[in-house]
N, C-alpha and C positions, 0 to 999 in steps of 0.2 A: 705662183698664183693658182695653178691647177690644183695643188695640194690643199690650199685653203678652200677652194670651191668644193672639192671632193669631201673634205672634212665637214664643211657646212651642210652639204647635201646629206651626208650620213647622219649627222646629229638631227637635222630637220626630219628625216625619215623616221628615226627612232622616236622622236617626240610625237609625231603624228600617229604612229602605231600605238604608242602608249596611251595617247588621248582617245583613240578609237576604242581601245580595250576598256578604258574607264567609262566612256559613254555607253558602250554595250552592256557593261555590268550594271550601271545605273538604270538603264532601261529595263533590264531583266528584273532587278529588284523592284522597280516601280510596278511592273506587271504582276509580280507576286503579291505585293502589298495591295494592289487593286482587287485581287481575288480573295484576300483575307476577310473573314467576317469578324474576327477579333482584332481590336486595335493593339498596336505595340504597347501602349500604356497599360491596357487591361492585362495583356499577357505578362508584362513585367511584374505587375502586382501579384499575379498568380505564381510566377517563378520565385519572387522574393518571399512569399509565404512558405515556400519549401526550404528556405535557407535563412534561418534567424540571424539577424544582424548583418546580413549580406549586402554587398554593393555590386551593382551590375558594372562589369568592366568592358563587356563587348556584347552586342546584340545584332542579330541578323535574321532575315526571313529566308527560308530555303525549302526546297522540296527534298525530302529524305524518305526513302523507302515508300514512295508513292503518296506521302502525306505532306501537306503544306504546314510548316511549323515555324514558330518563332523560337530561336535558339539563343539562350542567354548564358554567358560566362559570368559566374557570380563569385566574387572573392569574399572570404570571411576573415575577420580580424584574428590574429594569432596563428595563422597557418598560411603556407604558400600554396596549398591545394586550391584548385578552382572547381566549383560545382557547376557542371553544365546541366541546365534545365531546359528541356524541350517542351513547348506548349503548342498544342494543336491550334492552328490559326483559323480553323473553321468552327470548332466547338468549344475551345478554351480549356480543354482537359490537359492535364500534365501527361505527356507521352513517356518521358524518361527523366531520370535524375542520375547523373554519373559524376563520380569524383575523379578529377584528373590531377595526378601527382605532378610535380615540376618536371620530371623526366618525360612524362606523357605529353605535357605542354610543349616541351622542346621538340619532341618527335613530330607532333602535329604542325608546329611552326616550320620545321624543315620540309615536311611534305607539302605544305602550302606554298613554300618558296619555290619548289620544283615545278609547280603547276603553271 
């Protein structure tokens, strides 16, 4: 009986910690979105204009190098590369356009899993 109680407590604690992290991340993202002058939809249009025939696979708002940006991972038909387009969330200008090869994507995914 003690083992079941201990296991339940461990699982419950892990779930609560995970939930707290999700809530914290959501609150952080909501705070960043509230500061943005450019909507996600408008920033997405700007990003897609830089990648003909592209489709947004992932989008997020973040602070990077002191700037509030919308970051879009855009897939293009016929290639496994992802074009990452960063749009300034204050003025709507494109900050950067970077091509990520599949090996770069895997490395970024591994680094994200370690955080």
